[in-house]
C-alpha positions as CSV (number, residue, x, y, z in Angstrom):
1,E,-7.7,36.7,6.6
2,T,-7.5,32.9,6.4
3,Q,-7.9,30.2,3.7
4,H,-8.3,26.5,3.1
5,Q,-7.9,24.4,0.1
6,F,-10.8,21.9,-0.2
7,S,-10.1,18.5,-1.7
8,A,-11.7,15.0,-1.8
9,R,-9.9,14.2,1.5
10,E,-10.9,17.5,3.2
11,S,-14.3,18.3,1.9
12,D,-15.8,19.5,5.2
13,W,-14.0,22.4,6.8
14,G,-14.7,25.3,9.1
15,F,-12.9,28.0,11.1
16,T,-13.3,28.2,14.8
17,S,-12.2,31.8,15.2
18,F,-11.5,34.8,13.1
19,M,-10.6,37.7,15.5
20,P,-11.1,38.7,19.1
21,L,-14.5,40.3,19.8
22,S,-12.8,43.3,21.4
23,E,-11.2,44.1,18.0
24,L,-14.5,43.6,16.2
25,Y,-16.3,46.0,18.5
26,N,-13.5,48.6,18.5
27,P,-14.9,51.6,16.5
28,S,-11.4,52.6,15.4
29,R,-11.0,49.3,13.5
30,G,-14.0,50.0,11.3
31,Y,-15.4,46.5,11.2
32,L,-18.8,47.4,12.4
33,V,-20.7,50.0,10.4
34,N,-24.3,50.7,11.4
35,D,-24.2,47.6,13.6
36,T,-23.4,45.5,10.5
37,C,-20.3,43.3,9.9
38,V,-19.6,42.2,6.4
39,I,-17.7,38.8,6.0
40,E,-16.4,38.1,2.5
41,A,-15.6,34.6,1.3
42,E,-13.8,34.1,-2.0
43,V,-14.2,30.7,-3.8
44,A,-11.7,29.8,-6.5
45,V,-10.9,26.7,-8.5
46,C,-7.2,26.1,-8.5
47,K,-5.0,23.4,-10.0
48,V,-2.6,22.7,-7.2
49,V,-0.5,19.5,-7.1
50,D,-0.8,18.4,-3.5
51,Y,0.9,15.2,-2.4
52,W,-1.9,14.2,-0.1
53,S,-4.8,14.9,-2.5
54,Y,-2.9,13.7,-5.6
55,D,-4.7,10.7,-7.3
56,S,-2.2,8.5,-9.1
57,K,-4.9,6.3,-10.7
58,K,-6.8,9.3,-12.0
59,E,-3.7,11.1,-13.3
60,T,-1.8,8.1,-14.7
61,G,-4.0,5.0,-14.7
62,Y,-1.6,3.3,-12.3
63,V,-1.4,3.0,-8.5
64,G,1.7,2.8,-6.2
65,L,2.9,0.6,-3.4
66,K,2.9,1.6,0.3
67,N,6.3,1.8,2.0
68,Q,6.4,-0.3,5.2
69,G,9.5,1.5,6.5
70,A,12.5,0.8,4.2
71,T,10.8,-1.2,1.5
72,C,11.1,1.3,-1.4
73,Y,13.8,-0.9,-3.0
74,M,11.4,-3.8,-3.0
75,N,8.5,-1.6,-4.3
76,S,10.6,-0.5,-7.4
77,L,11.4,-4.1,-8.2
78,L,7.8,-5.3,-7.7
79,Q,6.5,-2.5,-10.0
80,T,9.0,-3.5,-12.6
81,L,8.0,-7.2,-12.5
82,Y,4.3,-6.3,-12.5
83,H,4.7,-4.2,-15.6
84,I,6.1,-7.2,-17.5
85,P,2.6,-8.5,-18.5
86,Y,3.8,-12.0,-19.5
87,F,5.3,-12.4,-16.0
88,R,2.1,-11.1,-14.4
89,K,0.0,-13.6,-16.4
90,A,2.2,-16.5,-15.4
91,V,1.9,-15.5,-11.7
92,Y,-1.9,-15.4,-12.1
93,H,-1.8,-18.9,-13.5
94,M,0.1,-20.4,-10.6
95,P,-2.1,-22.9,-8.8
96,T,-3.4,-21.7,-5.4
97,T,-6.5,-22.7,-3.4
98,E,-9.2,-20.9,-1.6
99,N,-7.9,-22.3,1.6
100,D,-4.4,-20.8,1.2
101,M,-3.6,-17.7,3.2
102,P,-1.5,-14.9,1.4
103,S,0.7,-14.4,4.5
104,G,1.8,-18.1,4.2
105,S,2.0,-18.4,0.4
106,I,4.3,-16.4,-1.8
107,P,2.4,-17.3,-5.0
108,L,-1.0,-16.2,-3.5
109,A,0.5,-13.1,-1.9
110,L,2.0,-12.1,-5.2
111,Q,-1.3,-12.8,-7.1
112,S,-3.1,-10.7,-4.5
113,L,-0.6,-7.9,-4.8
114,F,-0.7,-7.9,-8.7
115,Y,-4.6,-8.1,-8.7
116,K,-4.8,-5.0,-6.4
117,L,-2.2,-3.1,-8.5
118,Q,-4.4,-3.9,-11.6
119,Y,-7.8,-3.1,-10.2
120,N,-7.4,-0.9,-7.0
121,D,-8.0,2.9,-7.1
122,S,-5.4,3.7,-4.4
123,S,-2.0,2.5,-3.3
124,V,-1.5,-1.1,-2.3
125,S,0.1,-2.6,0.9
126,T,2.9,-5.2,0.6
127,K,2.5,-6.5,4.1
128,E,1.1,-9.9,3.1
129,L,3.9,-10.4,0.6
130,T,6.7,-9.6,3.2
131,K,5.0,-11.9,5.7
132,S,5.0,-14.7,3.1
133,F,8.8,-14.1,2.8
134,G,9.0,-14.8,6.6
135,W,9.9,-11.1,7.3
136,D,8.9,-9.5,10.6
137,M,8.5,-5.7,11.3
138,H,12.3,-5.5,11.9
139,D,13.1,-6.9,8.5
140,S,10.7,-4.5,6.8
141,F,12.8,-1.6,8.2
142,M,16.0,-3.1,7.0
143,Q,17.2,-2.3,3.5
144,H,18.0,-5.6,1.7
145,D,19.9,-6.1,-1.5
146,V,17.7,-5.7,-4.6
147,Q,19.7,-8.2,-6.7
148,E,19.5,-10.8,-3.9
149,L,15.7,-10.2,-3.4
150,N,15.2,-10.5,-7.2
151,R,17.1,-13.8,-7.3
152,V,15.4,-15.3,-4.2
153,L,11.9,-14.3,-5.5
154,S,12.7,-15.8,-8.9
155,E,14.0,-19.0,-7.4
156,K,10.9,-19.3,-5.1
157,L,8.5,-18.8,-8.0
158,E,10.5,-21.1,-10.3
159,D,10.2,-23.8,-7.7
160,K,6.5,-23.2,-7.2
161,M,5.8,-23.3,-11.0
162,K,7.3,-26.8,-11.4
163,G,4.7,-29.3,-12.5
164,T,2.2,-26.6,-13.5
165,V,1.1,-25.0,-16.8
166,V,3.5,-22.2,-16.3
167,E,6.6,-24.3,-15.5
168,G,9.7,-22.8,-17.1
169,T,8.3,-19.2,-17.3
170,I,11.1,-17.7,-15.3
171,Q,13.8,-19.3,-17.4
172,Q,11.9,-18.4,-20.7
173,L,11.8,-14.7,-19.6
174,F,15.1,-14.0,-17.8
175,E,17.6,-16.8,-18.4
176,G,20.5,-16.4,-20.7
177,H,23.8,-18.3,-21.1
178,H,27.4,-17.4,-21.5
179,M,30.5,-19.5,-22.1
180,N,33.6,-19.2,-20.0
181,Y,36.6,-20.2,-22.1
182,I,40.4,-20.6,-21.7
183,E,42.2,-21.1,-25.0
184,C,45.9,-21.9,-25.3
185,I,47.9,-19.7,-27.7
186,N,50.7,-22.1,-28.7
187,V,49.0,-25.5,-28.5
188,D,45.6,-26.8,-29.7
189,F,43.8,-26.9,-26.4
190,K,40.6,-25.1,-25.3
191,S,38.5,-25.5,-22.1
192,T,34.9,-24.2,-22.1
193,R,32.1,-24.1,-19.4
194,K,28.5,-23.1,-20.1
195,E,26.8,-21.1,-17.4
196,S,23.3,-19.6,-17.1
197,F,22.4,-16.2,-15.7
198,Y,19.2,-14.3,-14.8
199,D,20.9,-10.9,-14.6
200,L,24.3,-9.5,-15.4
201,Q,26.4,-7.3,-13.2
202,L,28.1,-4.6,-15.1
203,D,31.0,-2.4,-14.0
204,V,30.3,1.3,-13.7
205,K,33.7,2.5,-12.6
206,G,35.9,3.2,-15.5
207,C,33.1,2.7,-18.0
208,Q,31.4,5.4,-20.0
209,D,28.2,3.5,-20.8
210,V,26.6,0.1,-21.1
211,Y,28.5,-0.8,-24.3
212,A,31.8,-0.1,-22.5
213,S,30.7,-2.4,-19.7
214,F,29.9,-5.2,-22.1
215,D,33.3,-4.6,-23.8
216,K,34.9,-5.0,-20.3
217,Y,32.8,-8.1,-19.6
218,V,34.1,-9.9,-22.7
219,E,37.6,-8.5,-22.4
220,V,40.3,-11.1,-23.0
221,E,42.7,-11.8,-20.1
222,R,46.2,-13.1,-20.9
223,L,47.5,-15.9,-18.8
224,E,51.2,-15.8,-19.1
225,G,54.4,-15.6,-17.1
226,D,53.8,-16.6,-13.5
227,N,50.1,-16.9,-14.3
228,K,50.3,-19.5,-17.1
229,Y,47.4,-22.0,-17.5
230,H,47.9,-25.7,-16.8
231,A,46.6,-27.4,-19.9
232,E,46.5,-31.0,-18.7
233,Q,49.0,-33.1,-20.8
234,H,50.4,-29.9,-22.4
235,G,51.5,-28.5,-19.0
236,L,51.8,-24.8,-18.3
237,Q,50.8,-22.7,-21.4
238,D,50.3,-19.1,-22.4
239,A,46.5,-18.8,-22.8
240,K,43.6,-16.4,-23.4
241,K,40.7,-16.3,-20.8
242,G,37.4,-14.7,-21.4
243,V,33.6,-14.8,-21.6
244,L,31.3,-14.8,-24.6
245,F,27.5,-15.0,-24.7
246,I,25.7,-18.0,-26.2
247,D,22.2,-16.4,-25.9
248,F,20.5,-13.4,-24.3
249,P,17.1,-13.7,-22.6
250,P,14.0,-11.9,-23.9
251,V,14.0,-9.8,-20.7
252,L,17.5,-8.6,-20.0
253,Q,18.2,-7.4,-16.4
254,L,21.4,-5.4,-15.9
255,Q,22.6,-4.7,-12.4
256,L,24.9,-1.7,-12.4
257,K,27.7,-2.0,-9.8
258,R,27.2,1.3,-8.1
259,F,28.5,-0.1,-4.8
260,E,31.9,-1.5,-4.2
261,Y,34.5,-2.1,-1.5
262,D,37.2,0.5,-1.3
263,F,40.4,-1.3,0.0
264,M,42.2,2.0,0.6
265,R,39.4,3.4,2.8
266,D,38.4,-0.1,4.2
267,T,34.7,0.6,3.6
268,M,31.9,0.3,1.0
269,V,31.5,3.3,-1.3
270,K,28.9,4.3,-3.9
271,I,30.1,5.0,-7.4
272,N,28.3,8.2,-8.6
273,D,30.2,8.4,-11.8
274,R,28.4,9.4,-15.0
275,Y,27.2,6.2,-16.8
276,E,25.1,6.4,-19.9
277,F,22.5,3.8,-21.1
278,P,20.8,3.9,-24.5
279,L,17.1,3.7,-25.2
280,Q,17.9,0.9,-27.7
281,L,20.7,-1.5,-26.9
282,D,22.2,-3.5,-29.8
283,L,24.1,-6.5,-28.5
284,D,24.8,-7.7,-32.1
285,R,27.0,-4.7,-32.8
286,D,30.5,-4.9,-34.3
287,D,29.6,-8.2,-36.1
288,G,28.4,-9.8,-32.8
289,K,31.6,-9.4,-30.8
290,Y,29.9,-10.3,-27.6
291,L,28.6,-13.7,-29.0
292,S,30.3,-17.1,-28.9
293,P,30.8,-19.2,-32.0
294,D,27.8,-21.4,-30.8
295,A,25.4,-18.4,-30.7
296,D,22.4,-18.5,-33.0
297,R,23.0,-15.6,-35.4
298,N,19.4,-15.7,-36.6
299,V,18.3,-14.2,-33.3
300,R,18.4,-10.4,-33.5
301,N,19.6,-9.1,-30.1
302,L,18.2,-5.6,-30.3
303,Y,16.7,-4.4,-27.0
304,T,14.5,-1.5,-26.0
305,L,14.6,0.0,-22.5
306,H,11.6,-0.9,-20.3
307,S,12.6,0.1,-16.7
308,V,15.2,2.3,-14.9
309,L,15.6,1.6,-11.2
310,V,17.1,4.5,-9.4
311,H,18.9,4.9,-6.0
312,S,19.1,8.3,-4.5
313,G,21.5,8.7,-1.6
314,G,24.7,7.2,-0.2
315,V,26.1,3.8,0.7
316,H,24.4,3.7,4.1
317,G,20.9,4.5,3.0
318,G,18.8,6.3,0.6
319,H,15.6,6.1,-1.5
320,Y,14.6,3.9,-4.4
321,Y,12.2,4.5,-7.2
322,A,11.6,3.4,-10.8
323,F,11.0,4.9,-14.2
324,I,8.9,2.4,-16.3
325,R,7.4,2.3,-19.8
326,P,4.7,-0.2,-19.2
327,T,3.7,-0.4,-22.9
328,L,7.1,0.7,-24.4
329,S,5.5,3.8,-25.7
330,D,7.2,7.2,-25.5
331,Q,5.4,7.9,-22.1
332,W,7.5,7.2,-19.0
333,F,6.0,6.9,-15.5
334,K,7.8,7.4,-12.2
335,F,6.8,4.9,-9.5
336,D,7.8,6.4,-6.2
337,D,6.2,4.2,-3.5
338,E,2.5,5.5,-3.2
339,R,2.9,8.1,-5.9
340,V,2.9,7.6,-9.7
341,T,3.6,10.5,-12.0
342,K,4.0,11.0,-15.8
343,E,7.6,11.8,-16.8
344,D,9.4,12.6,-20.0
345,A,12.3,10.6,-21.5
346,K,15.0,13.1,-20.3
347,R,13.9,12.6,-16.7
348,A,14.0,8.8,-17.0
349,L,17.3,8.6,-18.9
350,E,19.7,11.5,-18.9
351,E,19.0,12.7,-15.4
352,Q,19.7,9.2,-14.1
353,Y,23.2,8.9,-15.6
354,G,24.8,10.3,-12.5
355,G,28.1,12.2,-12.5
356,E,28.4,15.9,-11.9
357,E,26.1,18.8,-12.7
358,E,27.3,22.3,-13.4
359,L,25.5,25.4,-12.2
360,P,26.6,28.8,-13.6
361,Q,28.4,31.1,-11.2
362,T,26.0,34.0,-10.3
363,N,28.2,35.9,-7.9
364,P,29.9,38.7,-10.0
365,G,32.6,39.0,-7.3
366,L,33.9,35.6,-8.2
367,N,35.3,34.1,-11.4
368,N,33.0,32.6,-14.0
369,T,34.0,29.0,-13.2
370,P,30.8,27.0,-13.0
371,F,29.9,25.4,-9.6
372,K,29.9,21.6,-9.8
373,F,28.2,19.2,-7.5
374,T,27.8,15.4,-7.5
375,K,24.5,13.9,-8.4
376,Y,23.6,11.2,-5.9
377,S,20.5,10.0,-7.8
378,N,21.4,7.5,-10.5
379,A,20.4,4.3,-12.1
380,Y,21.5,1.0,-10.5
381,M,19.4,-1.5,-12.5
382,L,18.1,-1.5,-16.1
383,V,15.6,-3.8,-17.7
384,Y,15.6,-4.2,-21.5
385,I,13.1,-6.2,-23.6
386,R,14.1,-7.8,-26.9
387,E,12.4,-6.1,-29.8
388,S,11.5,-9.5,-31.5
389,D,9.8,-10.7,-28.2
390,K,8.0,-7.5,-27.1
391,D,4.6,-8.4,-28.6
392,K,4.7,-11.7,-26.7
393,I,5.9,-10.1,-23.5
394,I,3.8,-6.9,-23.5
395,C,0.6,-9.0,-23.8
396,N,-3.0,-8.4,-22.6
397,V,-3.8,-9.6,-19.1
398,D,-7.4,-9.5,-17.9
399,E,-9.7,-11.2,-15.5
400,K,-9.9,-14.5,-17.4
401,D,-6.3,-15.0,-16.5
402,I,-7.1,-14.9,-12.8
403,A,-8.4,-18.0,-10.9
404,E,-12.1,-17.7,-10.0
405,H,-11.6,-18.3,-6.3
406,L,-8.9,-15.6,-6.2
407,R,-11.0,-13.2,-8.1
408,I,-14.0,-13.7,-5.8
409,R,-11.8,-13.4,-2.6
410,L,-10.1,-10.3,-3.8
411,E,-13.2,-8.7,-5.1
412,K,-14.8,-9.2,-1.7
413,D,-11.8,-7.7,0.0
414,R,-11.9,-4.7,-2.4
415,E,-15.7,-4.2,-1.9
416,E,-15.2,-4.4,1.9
417,K,-12.5,-1.7,1.7
418,E,-14.7,0.5,-0.5
419,R,-17.5,0.0,2.0
420,R,-15.3,1.1,4.9
421,K,-14.0,4.0,2.9
422,K,-17.6,5.1,2.0
423,E,-18.6,4.8,5.7
424,K,-15.7,6.9,6.7
425,A,-16.6,9.6,4.1
426,E,-20.2,9.6,5.1
427,A,-19.6,9.2,8.9
428,H,-20.8,12.8,9.6
429,L,-24.2,11.9,8.1
430,Y,-24.8,9.0,10.5
431,T,-24.9,8.3,14.2
432,I,-24.7,5.1,16.2
433,I,-27.6,4.1,18.5
434,K,-26.9,1.4,21.1
435,V,-30.1,-0.4,22.3
436,A,-29.9,-2.4,25.5
437,R,-32.7,-4.9,26.5
438,D,-33.6,-7.1,29.3
439,D,-31.9,-10.0,27.4
440,D,-28.5,-8.1,27.4
441,L,-28.7,-7.7,31.2
442,T,-29.4,-11.4,31.7
443,A,-26.5,-12.3,29.4
444,Q,-23.9,-10.0,31.1
445,I,-24.7,-9.6,34.8
446,G,-22.6,-12.2,36.8
447,K,-20.3,-12.8,33.8
448,D,-19.0,-9.6,32.4
449,I,-20.9,-7.1,34.7
450,Y,-21.2,-7.0,38.5
451,F,-21.6,-3.5,39.8
452,D,-23.3,-2.0,36.7
453,L,-26.1,-3.2,34.5
454,V,-24.6,-3.6,31.0
455,D,-21.6,-3.1,28.8
456,H,-22.9,-1.0,25.9
457,D,-20.1,-2.3,23.6
458,K,-21.8,-5.7,23.6
459,V,-25.4,-4.7,22.9
460,P,-27.1,-4.4,19.5
461,S,-25.8,-1.4,17.5
462,F,-27.6,0.5,14.8
463,R,-25.9,2.9,12.3
464,I,-28.6,5.3,11.4
465,Q,-28.8,8.4,9.2
466,K,-29.2,11.5,11.3
467,Q,-32.0,12.8,9.1
468,M,-34.1,9.6,9.8
469,P,-37.3,10.3,11.9
470,F,-37.1,8.5,15.2
471,T,-40.5,6.9,14.4
472,Q,-38.8,5.3,11.4
473,F,-36.0,4.1,13.6
474,K,-38.5,2.3,15.8
475,E,-39.7,0.4,12.7
476,E,-36.1,-0.6,12.0
477,V,-35.9,-2.0,15.6
478,A,-39.2,-3.8,15.0
479,K,-37.7,-5.5,11.9
480,E,-34.4,-6.3,13.6
481,L,-35.6,-7.4,17.1
482,G,-39.1,-8.6,16.2
483,I,-40.9,-6.2,18.6
484,P,-43.8,-4.2,17.1
485,T,-43.5,-0.4,17.5
486,Q,-46.6,-0.1,19.7
487,F,-45.0,-2.4,22.3
488,Q,-41.7,-0.3,22.5
489,R,-40.7,2.2,25.1
490,F,-37.3,3.8,25.0
491,W,-35.5,5.1,28.0
492,L,-32.5,7.5,28.1
493,W,-29.5,6.4,30.1
494,A,-27.9,8.8,32.6
495,K,-24.5,8.7,34.4
496,R,-24.9,8.8,38.1
497,Q,-22.5,10.3,40.7
498,N,-21.0,6.9,41.4
499,H,-20.1,6.6,37.7
500,T,-22.7,3.9,37.0
501,Y,-25.3,4.1,34.2
502,R,-29.0,3.7,34.7
503,P,-32.1,4.2,32.5
504,N,-33.2,7.6,33.7
505,R,-36.4,8.5,31.9
506,P,-38.5,7.4,28.9
507,L,-38.5,9.5,25.8
508,T,-41.4,12.0,25.6
509,P,-43.8,12.1,22.6
510,Q,-42.2,15.4,21.6
511,E,-38.7,13.8,21.5
512,E,-40.0,10.8,19.5
513,A,-41.2,13.2,16.9
514,L,-37.7,14.5,16.3
515,T,-35.1,13.1,13.8
516,V,-32.4,10.8,15.2
517,G,-29.8,13.6,14.9
518,Q,-32.0,16.1,16.7
519,L,-32.8,13.6,19.4
520,K,-29.1,12.9,19.9
521,E,-28.3,16.6,20.2
522,A,-31.2,17.2,22.6
523,A,-30.6,14.2,24.8
524,N,-26.9,13.8,24.7
525,K,-25.5,16.6,26.9
526,A,-22.1,15.0,27.1
527,H,-21.9,15.1,23.3
528,N,-20.9,11.4,23.1
529,A,-20.5,9.8,19.6
530,E,-23.3,7.4,20.4
531,L,-26.9,7.6,21.6
532,K,-27.6,4.9,24.3
533,L,-31.1,3.7,24.9
534,F,-32.9,1.1,27.0
535,L,-35.8,-0.7,25.3
536,E,-38.5,-1.6,27.8
537,V,-40.8,-4.4,26.7
538,E,-43.6,-6.1,28.7
539,L,-43.9,-9.8,28.0
540,G,-46.9,-12.1,28.7
541,L,-46.8,-15.7,29.9
542,D,-46.6,-16.7,26.3
543,L,-43.5,-14.5,25.9
544,K,-45.3,-12.3,23.5
545,P,-45.2,-8.5,23.8
546,L,-48.0,-6.8,25.8
547,T,-49.2,-3.2,25.8
548,L,-47.0,-1.2,28.2
549,P,-48.7,0.4,31.2
550,D,-48.8,4.2,31.2
551,K,-46.0,5.8,33.1
552,T,-46.5,8.6,35.6
553,R,-43.9,11.1,36.8
554,E,-43.6,9.1,40.0
555,D,-42.9,5.8,38.3
556,I,-39.3,4.5,38.2
557,L,-37.6,1.4,36.8
558,L,-36.1,-0.9,39.5
559,F,-33.6,-3.5,38.5
560,F,-33.0,-6.5,40.7
561,K,-29.9,-8.7,40.9
562,L,-29.9,-12.0,42.8
563,Y,-26.9,-13.3,44.7
564,D,-26.8,-17.1,45.5
565,P,-24.5,-17.5,48.5
566,E,-24.3,-21.3,48.1
567,K,-23.1,-21.1,44.5
568,E,-21.4,-17.7,45.1
569,Q,-23.0,-16.5,41.9
570,L,-24.6,-13.2,41.0
571,R,-27.3,-13.1,38.3
572,Y,-29.8,-10.7,36.9
573,F,-33.4,-11.3,38.1
574,S,-35.7,-8.7,36.5
575,Y,-36.9,-5.1,36.5
576,F,-40.2,-3.5,37.5
577,L,-41.9,-0.3,36.8
578,T,-43.1,0.9,40.2
579,F,-44.6,3.9,41.9
580,C,-42.2,5.8,44.1
581,I,-42.5,8.9,46.2
582,I,-39.3,10.3,47.7
583,A,-40.0,12.1,51.0
584,H,-37.8,15.0,51.9
585,L,-37.0,14.7,55.6
């Protein structure tokens, strides 16, 4: 008994063996009854989730990104940025030219990547983008810091957007401001410094959730005793030091500090503590305790969760993926390199809090204490979108946002890829016919070829359906090479004992009546993938084709090469159909 699951990738399948013939013929086995053997085949339609046959586009409407080696951290970030439509639209509107190469231009590489994510039916490669970063293969297999990559990419794009219609987009989306202050307690003196940020690093250790991290972020530090503040003309003074926010950006990126240096162990460690994050984040809570006096209180800082970027593993490595709500609906999607799946809210939120998980004790011989284990998969970056800005940010992005030269170029690339994919899927329906002519021998002998006649990799090639009659193929040759069918005579090549190839014999009328596939099977004893033919054509003085002389069994083709000793050059001279009798001595 044997089985196979057919799929779009494996639509053609057969079994080379079932059982030894000795068993089949053994009467005691009972397979043969009245010289008859019954073979049963059961066909069933089954819904099986198979990684290799899973179609992300069909199942979710989205496609994934291919992993180059250790680029899953980059893939999760790129998917997050792509699914911020306002950002994607701005990338499309960055000026690029048709002469730019994606591997040398970050804007064009990102435009190309986003276009393919939007319109491709299968996962997309990031090689052009990493090349535009200046990365080589070694860099692609090194895990870089996500926060660093995010900042470098933002800075590069911000610089490229200057002087264009999308100048300032990065700041408009991601830039917020906070105020660092030091305020004296006993004298009237206060020092403030405004700073911008594109993301915020929040402590995980010692914090229960995002709100606890913000509480810690704005926590007031007392400067007193040996740590007093020098307040210019007031000298050393007791003071309060802290941070308050002037404004938050429409897209708030929170980096969770899951990795930190352990001084006791003298090494980096990962913090797998439980850390909760809400679906809605209210940064105006408790009468705006995170806001500075200069903050605009008319802006409602209520955020909704858009993306959860996850790290699974330890400090020395692991895997990255992202949970994203592209339209901020209730439906979450998991973007795990090439694969995209639908997920529920619990999977995207609660299961990424980290901490410990309890399993009930099932061994009756032990006590009922639950078994606890640490969850090494947890969120390390969160992306929130402000409620009042979501209609602007989750906007429509279509082809009119894409430069025409880019659209034409990428559409050609996509069509070429689809053509190659179709060719591969239909390869079993076609065969390749290589047709060598006198012109090919003239062009190659003395340059590429010396001891043989021709290199078949450099002669005209025809991709022909196996079911096509050979007579129709001759018409194709007539169209392509300009030689009418009545002036064509095709010879089969044969490999000789000295490993050279020579035209051996012309096709018979019976062979020319076959289909291309039948002729290949009949004439190709070596079962090569290609059918090699030599086209004999007789030319008159005016170089127009003439009717070929009849060939007898004694006629052979003789090919002549001419060596010029003065120039030390070998060249092809011609061939002749000549009468030959081989005498047996």
